[in-house]
Biopython code that builds the backbone (N, CA, C, O; Angstrom):
import numpy as np
from Bio.PDB.StructureBuilder import StructureBuilder

atoms = [
    (1, "UNK", "N", (-136.537, 43.851, 146.427)),
    (1, "UNK", "CA", (-135.848, 44.770, 147.291)),
    (1, "UNK", "C", (-135.417, 45.999, 146.504)),
    (1, "UNK", "O", (-135.133, 45.937, 145.308)),
    (2, "UNK", "N", (-135.381, 47.078, 147.194)),
    (2, "UNK", "CA", (-134.957, 48.322, 146.568)),
    (2, "UNK", "C", (-133.434, 48.374, 146.494)),
    (2, "UNK", "O", (-132.732, 47.967, 147.420)),
    (3, "UNK", "N", (-132.958, 48.874, 145.394)),
    (3, "UNK", "CA", (-131.517, 48.990, 145.240)),
    (3, "UNK", "C", (-131.031, 50.283, 145.883)),
    (3, "UNK", "O", (-131.697, 51.316, 145.813)),
    (4, "UNK", "N", (-129.899, 50.212, 146.488)),
    (4, "UNK", "CA", (-129.299, 51.403, 147.096)),
    (4, "UNK", "C", (-128.377, 52.038, 146.069)),
    (4, "UNK", "O", (-127.451, 51.406, 145.560)),
    (5, "UNK", "N", (-128.653, 53.306, 145.778)),
    (5, "UNK", "CA", (-127.831, 54.003, 144.805)),
    (5, "UNK", "C", (-126.608, 54.572, 145.503)),
    (5, "UNK", "O", (-126.706, 55.173, 146.573)),
    (6, "UNK", "N", (-125.482, 54.378, 144.892)),
    (6, "UNK", "CA", (-124.240, 54.918, 145.441)),
    (6, "UNK", "C", (-124.031, 56.335, 144.912)),
    (6, "UNK", "O", (-124.396, 56.659, 143.782)),
    (7, "UNK", "N", (-123.442, 57.155, 145.753)),
    (7, "UNK", "CA", (-123.124, 58.520, 145.328)),
    (7, "UNK", "C", (-122.006, 58.477, 144.292)),
    (7, "UNK", "O", (-121.086, 57.663, 144.364)),
    (8, "UNK", "N", (-122.122, 59.368, 143.344)),
    (8, "UNK", "CA", (-121.075, 59.459, 142.341)),
    (8, "UNK", "C", (-119.852, 60.113, 142.966)),
    (8, "UNK", "O", (-119.955, 61.145, 143.630)),
    (9, "UNK", "N", (-118.718, 59.515, 142.752)),
    (9, "UNK", "CA", (-117.485, 60.084, 143.275)),
    (9, "UNK", "C", (-116.876, 60.982, 142.219)),
    (9, "UNK", "O", (-116.969, 60.723, 141.020)),
    (10, "UNK", "N", (-116.247, 62.051, 142.700)),
    (10, "UNK", "CA", (-115.595, 62.951, 141.754)),
    (10, "UNK", "C", (-114.357, 62.266, 141.192)),
    (10, "UNK", "O", (-113.736, 61.439, 141.860)),
    (11, "UNK", "N", (-114.006, 62.615, 139.968)),
    (11, "UNK", "CA", (-112.825, 61.993, 139.373)),
    (11, "UNK", "C", (-111.580, 62.320, 140.197)),
    (11, "UNK", "O", (-111.487, 63.410, 140.762)),
    (12, "UNK", "N", (-110.624, 61.397, 140.273)),
    (12, "UNK", "CA", (-109.446, 61.612, 141.119)),
    (12, "UNK", "C", (-108.544, 62.744, 140.638)),
    (12, "UNK", "O", (-107.776, 63.288, 141.431)),
    (13, "UNK", "N", (-108.617, 63.119, 139.340)),
    (13, "UNK", "CA", (-107.747, 64.178, 138.848)),
    (13, "UNK", "C", (-108.270, 65.575, 139.193)),
    (13, "UNK", "O", (-107.567, 66.565, 138.989)),
    (14, "UNK", "N", (-109.471, 65.660, 139.702)),
    (14, "UNK", "CA", (-110.050, 66.947, 140.043)),
    (14, "UNK", "C", (-109.608, 67.332, 141.456)),
    (14, "UNK", "O", (-109.831, 66.587, 142.410)),
    (15, "UNK", "N", (-108.978, 68.504, 141.579)),
    (15, "UNK", "CA", (-108.466, 68.962, 142.869)),
    (15, "UNK", "C", (-109.299, 70.140, 143.336)),
    (15, "UNK", "O", (-109.462, 71.121, 142.611)),
    (16, "UNK", "N", (-109.827, 70.041, 144.551)),
    (16, "UNK", "CA", (-110.582, 71.142, 145.122)),
    (16, "UNK", "C", (-109.630, 72.006, 145.926)),
    (16, "UNK", "O", (-108.937, 71.516, 146.818)),
    (17, "UNK", "N", (-109.596, 73.286, 145.610)),
    (17, "UNK", "CA", (-108.691, 74.201, 146.299)),
    (17, "UNK", "C", (-109.477, 75.128, 147.203)),
    (17, "UNK", "O", (-110.621, 75.478, 146.912)),
    (18, "UNK", "N", (-108.856, 75.521, 148.298)),
    (18, "UNK", "CA", (-109.452, 76.461, 149.221)),
    (18, "UNK", "C", (-109.465, 77.831, 148.552)),
    (18, "UNK", "O", (-108.442, 78.254, 148.013)),
    (19, "UNK", "N", (-110.600, 78.537, 148.570)),
    (19, "UNK", "CA", (-110.692, 79.790, 147.812)),
    (19, "UNK", "C", (-109.953, 80.975, 148.435)),
    (19, "UNK", "O", (-109.797, 82.009, 147.787)),
    (20, "UNK", "N", (-109.496, 80.841, 149.683)),
    (20, "UNK", "CA", (-108.842, 81.969, 150.336)),
    (20, "UNK", "C", (-107.342, 81.778, 150.358)),
    (20, "UNK", "O", (-106.840, 80.676, 150.580)),
    (21, "UNK", "N", (-106.630, 82.878, 150.122)),
    (21, "UNK", "CA", (-105.179, 82.855, 150.147)),
    (21, "UNK", "C", (-104.643, 83.629, 151.332)),
    (21, "UNK", "O", (-105.377, 83.981, 152.255)),
    (22, "UNK", "N", (-103.366, 83.883, 151.286)),
    (22, "UNK", "CA", (-102.690, 84.576, 152.389)),
    (22, "UNK", "C", (-103.226, 85.993, 152.581)),
    (22, "UNK", "O", (-103.408, 86.444, 153.712)),
    (23, "UNK", "N", (-103.476, 86.682, 151.488)),
    (23, "UNK", "CA", (-103.979, 88.051, 151.559)),
    (23, "UNK", "C", (-105.343, 88.104, 152.261)),
    (23, "UNK", "O", (-105.616, 89.033, 153.020)),
    (24, "UNK", "N", (-106.183, 87.119, 152.008)),
    (24, "UNK", "CA", (-107.496, 87.062, 152.655)),
    (24, "UNK", "C", (-107.367, 86.912, 154.165)),
    (24, "UNK", "O", (-108.083, 87.565, 154.923)),
    (25, "UNK", "N", (-106.456, 86.052, 154.598)),
    (25, "UNK", "CA", (-106.281, 85.839, 156.030)),
    (25, "UNK", "C", (-105.672, 87.061, 156.719)),
    (25, "UNK", "O", (-106.004, 87.349, 157.869)),
    (26, "UNK", "N", (-104.795, 87.771, 156.036)),
    (26, "UNK", "CA", (-104.232, 88.995, 156.614)),
    (26, "UNK", "C", (-105.322, 90.044, 156.786)),
    (26, "UNK", "O", (-105.387, 90.701, 157.825)),
    (27, "UNK", "N", (-106.180, 90.209, 155.779)),
    (27, "UNK", "CA", (-107.282, 91.172, 155.895)),
    (27, "UNK", "C", (-108.277, 90.763, 156.969)),
    (27, "UNK", "O", (-108.802, 91.612, 157.689)),
    (28, "UNK", "N", (-108.538, 89.468, 157.080)),
    (28, "UNK", "CA", (-109.437, 88.985, 158.112)),
    (28, "UNK", "C", (-108.856, 89.250, 159.502)),
    (28, "UNK", "O", (-109.584, 89.648, 160.411)),
    (29, "UNK", "N", (-107.563, 89.033, 159.668)),
    (29, "UNK", "CA", (-106.902, 89.305, 160.949)),
    (29, "UNK", "C", (-106.937, 90.780, 161.292)),
    (29, "UNK", "O", (-107.162, 91.144, 162.447)),
    (30, "UNK", "N", (-106.718, 91.639, 160.297)),
    (30, "UNK", "CA", (-106.777, 93.081, 160.536)),
    (30, "UNK", "C", (-108.187, 93.511, 160.929)),
    (30, "UNK", "O", (-108.357, 94.376, 161.788)),
    (31, "UNK", "N", (-109.191, 92.915, 160.306)),
    (31, "UNK", "CA", (-110.576, 93.225, 160.662)),
    (31, "UNK", "C", (-110.877, 92.784, 162.084)),
    (31, "UNK", "O", (-111.542, 93.499, 162.834)),
    (32, "UNK", "N", (-110.390, 91.615, 162.451)),
    (32, "UNK", "CA", (-110.618, 91.108, 163.799)),
    (32, "UNK", "C", (-109.940, 91.988, 164.844)),
    (32, "UNK", "O", (-110.525, 92.275, 165.888)),
    (33, "UNK", "N", (-108.721, 92.413, 164.570)),
    (33, "UNK", "CA", (-108.007, 93.306, 165.499)),
    (33, "UNK", "C", (-108.729, 94.637, 165.625)),
    (33, "UNK", "O", (-108.880, 95.155, 166.731)),
    (34, "UNK", "N", (-109.179, 95.200, 164.504)),
    (34, "UNK", "CA", (-109.895, 96.477, 164.543)),
    (34, "UNK", "C", (-111.192, 96.353, 165.345)),
    (34, "UNK", "O", (-111.531, 97.257, 166.108)),
    (35, "UNK", "N", (-111.909, 95.260, 165.183)),
    (35, "UNK", "CA", (-113.168, 95.085, 165.908)),
    (35, "UNK", "C", (-112.930, 94.879, 167.405)),
    (35, "UNK", "O", (-113.644, 95.455, 168.225)),
    (36, "UNK", "N", (-111.949, 94.076, 167.765)),
    (36, "UNK", "CA", (-111.656, 93.850, 169.181)),
    (36, "UNK", "C", (-111.208, 95.144, 169.842)),
    (36, "UNK", "O", (-111.654, 95.476, 170.940)),
    (37, "UNK", "N", (-110.326, 95.871, 169.173)),
    (37, "UNK", "CA", (-109.863, 97.152, 169.714)),
    (37, "UNK", "C", (-111.013, 98.149, 169.817)),
    (37, "UNK", "O", (-111.081, 98.924, 170.771)),
    (38, "UNK", "N", (-111.911, 98.134, 168.844)),
    (38, "UNK", "CA", (-113.077, 99.012, 168.884)),
    (38, "UNK", "C", (-113.990, 98.696, 170.057)),
    (38, "UNK", "O", (-114.490, 99.611, 170.711)),
    (39, "UNK", "N", (-114.216, 97.416, 170.336)),
    (39, "UNK", "CA", (-115.055, 97.051, 171.475)),
    (39, "UNK", "C", (-114.380, 97.377, 172.808)),
    (39, "UNK", "O", (-115.049, 97.782, 173.758)),
    (40, "UNK", "N", (-113.070, 97.206, 172.881)),
    (40, "UNK", "CA", (-112.347, 97.559, 174.112)),
    (40, "UNK", "C", (-112.450, 99.062, 174.359)),
    (40, "UNK", "O", (-112.739, 99.495, 175.475)),
    (41, "UNK", "N", (-112.212, 99.853, 173.314)),
    (41, "UNK", "CA", (-112.308, 101.310, 173.465)),
    (41, "UNK", "C", (-113.737, 101.745, 173.772)),
    (41, "UNK", "O", (-113.941, 102.714, 174.504)),
    (42, "UNK", "N", (-114.713, 101.054, 173.233)),
    (42, "UNK", "CA", (-116.105, 101.370, 173.528)),
    (42, "UNK", "C", (-116.416, 101.098, 175.002)),
    (42, "UNK", "O", (-117.194, 101.823, 175.623)),
    (43, "UNK", "N", (-115.814, 100.070, 175.544)),
    (43, "UNK", "CA", (-115.982, 99.763, 176.963)),
    (43, "UNK", "C", (-115.381, 100.825, 177.860)),
    (43, "UNK", "O", (-115.871, 101.056, 178.965)),
    (44, "UNK", "N", (-114.305, 101.486, 177.389)),
    (44, "UNK", "CA", (-113.685, 102.558, 178.157)),
    (44, "UNK", "C", (-114.375, 103.898, 177.955)),
    (44, "UNK", "O", (-114.016, 104.877, 178.609)),
    (45, "UNK", "N", (-115.341, 103.960, 177.077)),
    (45, "UNK", "CA", (-116.113, 105.178, 176.910)),
    (45, "UNK", "C", (-115.696, 106.061, 175.742)),
    (45, "UNK", "O", (-116.137, 107.208, 175.658)),
    (46, "UNK", "N", (-114.868, 105.565, 174.850)),
    (46, "UNK", "CA", (-114.470, 106.364, 173.688)),
    (46, "UNK", "C", (-115.629, 106.427, 172.700)),
    (46, "UNK", "O", (-116.089, 105.401, 172.200)),
    (47, "UNK", "N", (-116.085, 107.624, 172.430)),
    (47, "UNK", "CA", (-117.222, 107.789, 171.518)),
    (47, "UNK", "C", (-116.795, 108.297, 170.142)),
    (47, "UNK", "O", (-117.653, 108.600, 169.312)),
    (48, "UNK", "N", (-115.505, 108.397, 169.885)),
    (48, "UNK", "CA", (-115.064, 108.823, 168.563)),
    (48, "UNK", "C", (-114.263, 107.734, 167.850)),
    (48, "UNK", "O", (-114.568, 107.383, 166.710)),
    (49, "UNK", "N", (-113.245, 107.203, 168.515)),
    (49, "UNK", "CA", (-112.378, 106.223, 167.865)),
    (49, "UNK", "C", (-113.018, 104.835, 167.800)),
    (49, "UNK", "O", (-112.823, 104.118, 166.819)),
    (50, "UNK", "N", (-113.771, 104.447, 168.818)),
    (50, "UNK", "CA", (-114.375, 103.115, 168.860)),
    (50, "UNK", "C", (-115.346, 102.881, 167.698)),
    (50, "UNK", "O", (-115.230, 101.861, 167.020)),
    (51, "UNK", "N", (-116.293, 103.782, 167.444)),
    (51, "UNK", "CA", (-117.188, 103.541, 166.297)),
    (51, "UNK", "C", (-116.467, 103.533, 164.955)),
    (51, "UNK", "O", (-116.854, 102.808, 164.038)),
    (52, "UNK", "N", (-115.419, 104.341, 164.844)),
    (52, "UNK", "CA", (-114.653, 104.365, 163.594)),
    (52, "UNK", "C", (-113.991, 103.008, 163.365)),
    (52, "UNK", "O", (-114.029, 102.477, 162.255)),
    (53, "UNK", "N", (-113.381, 102.444, 164.418)),
    (53, "UNK", "CA", (-112.734, 101.139, 164.284)),
    (53, "UNK", "C", (-113.749, 100.034, 164.009)),
    (53, "UNK", "O", (-113.477, 99.124, 163.226)),
    (54, "UNK", "N", (-114.907, 100.108, 164.640)),
    (54, "UNK", "CA", (-115.921, 99.075, 164.422)),
    (54, "UNK", "C", (-116.476, 99.124, 163.002)),
    (54, "UNK", "O", (-116.658, 98.082, 162.372)),
    (55, "UNK", "N", (-116.744, 100.313, 162.501)),
    (55, "UNK", "CA", (-117.227, 100.441, 161.119)),
    (55, "UNK", "C", (-116.142, 99.998, 160.144)),
    (55, "UNK", "O", (-116.435, 99.332, 159.150)),
    (56, "UNK", "N", (-114.895, 100.363, 160.421)),
    (56, "UNK", "CA", (-113.786, 99.946, 159.568)),
    (56, "UNK", "C", (-113.670, 98.421, 159.532)),
    (56, "UNK", "O", (-113.460, 97.834, 158.471)),
    (57, "UNK", "N", (-113.808, 97.791, 160.690)),
    (57, "UNK", "CA", (-113.688, 96.338, 160.751)),
    (57, "UNK", "C", (-114.844, 95.620, 160.089)),
    (57, "UNK", "O", (-114.641, 94.707, 159.288)),
    (58, "UNK", "N", (-116.087, 96.042, 160.430)),
    (58, "UNK", "CA", (-117.268, 95.335, 159.925)),
    (58, "UNK", "C", (-117.615, 95.691, 158.474)),
    (58, "UNK", "O", (-118.013, 94.814, 157.707)),
    (59, "UNK", "N", (-117.474, 96.936, 158.096)),
    (59, "UNK", "CA", (-117.975, 97.382, 156.788)),
    (59, "UNK", "C", (-116.907, 97.509, 155.711)),
    (59, "UNK", "O", (-117.240, 97.585, 154.528)),
    (60, "UNK", "N", (-115.640, 97.535, 156.088)),
    (60, "UNK", "CA", (-114.587, 97.696, 155.086)),
    (60, "UNK", "C", (-113.689, 96.451, 155.032)),
    (60, "UNK", "O", (-113.593, 95.795, 153.994)),
    (61, "UNK", "N", (-113.038, 96.133, 156.151)),
    (61, "UNK", "CA", (-112.033, 95.070, 156.130)),
    (61, "UNK", "C", (-112.627, 93.669, 155.996)),
    (61, "UNK", "O", (-112.088, 92.838, 155.266)),
    (62, "UNK", "N", (-113.724, 93.402, 156.690)),
    (62, "UNK", "CA", (-114.317, 92.062, 156.607)),
    (62, "UNK", "C", (-114.842, 91.750, 155.194)),
    (62, "UNK", "O", (-114.567, 90.666, 154.681)),
    (63, "UNK", "N", (-115.583, 92.659, 154.553)),
    (63, "UNK", "CA", (-115.978, 92.370, 153.157)),
    (63, "UNK", "C", (-114.788, 92.253, 152.211)),
    (63, "UNK", "O", (-114.808, 91.434, 151.291)),
    (64, "UNK", "N", (-113.750, 93.066, 152.427)),
    (64, "UNK", "CA", (-112.564, 92.953, 151.585)),
    (64, "UNK", "C", (-111.896, 91.593, 151.741)),
    (64, "UNK", "O", (-111.408, 91.016, 150.768)),
    (65, "UNK", "N", (-111.878, 91.086, 152.969)),
    (65, "UNK", "CA", (-111.264, 89.779, 153.208)),
    (65, "UNK", "C", (-112.003, 88.675, 152.465)),
    (65, "UNK", "O", (-111.400, 87.667, 152.096)),
    (66, "UNK", "N", (-113.290, 88.852, 152.244)),
    (66, "UNK", "CA", (-114.065, 87.836, 151.540)),
    (66, "UNK", "C", (-113.978, 88.017, 150.028)),
    (66, "UNK", "O", (-113.916, 87.038, 149.285)),
    (67, "UNK", "N", (-113.972, 89.254, 149.578)),
    (67, "UNK", "CA", (-114.057, 89.544, 148.147)),
    (67, "UNK", "C", (-112.717, 89.449, 147.424)),
    (67, "UNK", "O", (-112.656, 88.940, 146.305)),
    (68, "UNK", "N", (-111.646, 89.932, 148.047)),
    (68, "UNK", "CA", (-110.347, 90.030, 147.381)),
    (68, "UNK", "C", (-109.833, 88.649, 147.014)),
    (68, "UNK", "O", (-109.903, 87.711, 147.808)),
    (69, "UNK", "N", (-109.318, 88.542, 145.802)),
    (69, "UNK", "CA", (-108.722, 87.290, 145.352)),
    (69, "UNK", "C", (-107.237, 87.318, 145.639)),
    (69, "UNK", "O", (-106.630, 88.382, 145.764)),
    (70, "UNK", "N", (-106.666, 86.140, 145.742)),
    (70, "UNK", "CA", (-105.238, 86.012, 145.982)),
    (70, "UNK", "C", (-104.455, 86.265, 144.711)),
    (70, "UNK", "O", (-104.987, 86.768, 143.722)),
    (71, "UNK", "N", (-103.197, 85.912, 144.756)),
    (71, "UNK", "CA", (-102.349, 86.064, 143.577)),
    (71, "UNK", "C", (-102.843, 85.155, 142.456)),
    (71, "UNK", "O", (-103.467, 84.130, 142.730)),
    (72, "UNK", "N", (-102.579, 85.508, 141.210)),
    (72, "UNK", "CA", (-103.056, 84.681, 140.096)),
    (72, "UNK", "C", (-102.555, 83.242, 140.158)),
    (72, "UNK", "O", (-103.277, 82.329, 139.760)),
    (73, "UNK", "N", (-101.329, 83.015, 140.650)),
    (73, "UNK", "CA", (-100.835, 81.646, 140.689)),
    (73, "UNK", "C", (-101.508, 80.833, 141.785)),
    (73, "UNK", "O", (-101.438, 79.604, 141.761)),
    (74, "UNK", "N", (-102.163, 81.489, 142.755)),
    (74, "UNK", "CA", (-102.905, 80.759, 143.775)),
    (74, "UNK", "C", (-104.236, 80.262, 143.228)),
    (74, "UNK", "O", (-104.670, 79.159, 143.562)),
    (75, "UNK", "N", (-104.893, 81.071, 142.382)),
    (75, "UNK", "CA", (-106.232, 80.731, 141.933)),
    (75, "UNK", "C", (-106.257, 80.059, 140.568)),
    (75, "UNK", "O", (-107.153, 79.259, 140.297)),
    (76, "UNK", "N", (-105.300, 80.361, 139.706)),
    (76, "UNK", "CA", (-105.311, 79.802, 138.354)),
    (76, "UNK", "C", (-104.711, 78.407, 138.355)),
    (76, "UNK", "O", (-103.764, 78.112, 139.084)),
    (77, "UNK", "N", (-105.284, 77.568, 137.526)),
    (77, "UNK", "CA", (-104.742, 76.223, 137.381)),
    (77, "UNK", "C", (-103.581, 76.278, 136.407)),
    (77, "UNK", "O", (-103.609, 77.040, 135.440)),
    (78, "UNK", "N", (-102.580, 75.487, 136.655)),
    (78, "UNK", "CA", (-101.425, 75.473, 135.770)),
    (78, "UNK", "C", (-101.745, 74.639, 134.539)),
    (78, "UNK", "O", (-102.229, 73.515, 134.663)),
    (79, "UNK", "N", (-101.481, 75.177, 133.353)),
    (79, "UNK", "CA", (-101.760, 74.406, 132.138)),
    (79, "UNK", "C", (-100.742, 73.273, 131.992)),
    (79, "UNK", "O", (-99.578, 73.391, 132.375)),
    (80, "UNK", "N", (-101.224, 72.196, 131.432)),
    (80, "UNK", "CA", (-100.325, 71.058, 131.226)),
    (80, "UNK", "C", (-99.459, 71.318, 130.003)),
    (80, "UNK", "O", (-99.948, 71.777, 128.970)),
    (81, "UNK", "N", (-98.180, 71.025, 130.126)),
    (81, "UNK", "CA", (-97.272, 71.200, 128.997)),
    (81, "UNK", "C", (-97.192, 69.881, 128.234)),
    (81, "UNK", "O", (-97.093, 68.809, 128.832)),
    (82, "UNK", "N", (-97.236, 69.974, 126.913)),
    (82, "UNK", "CA", (-97.161, 68.720, 126.126)),
    (82, "UNK", "C", (-95.787, 68.078, 126.253)),
    (82, "UNK", "O", (-94.771, 68.767, 126.350)),
    (83, "UNK", "N", (-95.771, 66.787, 126.252)),
    (83, "UNK", "CA", (-94.529, 66.029, 126.371)),
    (83, "UNK", "C", (-93.924, 65.878, 124.984)),
    (83, "UNK", "O", (-94.587, 65.403, 124.062)),
    (84, "UNK", "N", (-92.680, 66.276, 124.836)),
    (84, "UNK", "CA", (-92.010, 66.161, 123.550)),
    (84, "UNK", "C", (-91.317, 64.811, 123.478)),
    (84, "UNK", "O", (-90.715, 64.359, 124.452)),
    (85, "UNK", "N", (-91.404, 64.177, 122.330)),
    (85, "UNK", "CA", (-90.776, 62.867, 122.153)),
    (85, "UNK", "C", (-89.630, 62.936, 121.208)),
    (85, "UNK", "O", (-88.986, 61.921, 120.943)),
]
sb = StructureBuilder()
sb.init_structure("model")
sb.init_model(0)
sb.init_chain("A")
sb.init_seg("    ")
for serial, (resi, resn, name, xyz) in enumerate(atoms, 1):
    if name == "N":
        sb.init_residue(resn, " ", resi, " ")
    sb.init_atom(name, np.array(xyz, "f"), 0.0, 1.0, " ", f" {name:<3s}", serial, name[0])
structure = sb.get_structure()
């Protein structure tokens, strides 16, 4: 019979952290608001402000929300301090 190989489990001390912080979500929300407002204005026939908001949302704010890193204490691991005896 063929043996079934078990998947290797990651060590329990390894913690996986979510790569996005508060700043990322704020930028994502601003991009979403700009895009929704741009589409609403486009529906009303605005040919100047609507494209500006859509380009701002899609080409500026959305990439920033993905690229920008959070605060250093959010992304950096805390070093272990040696125990004094």
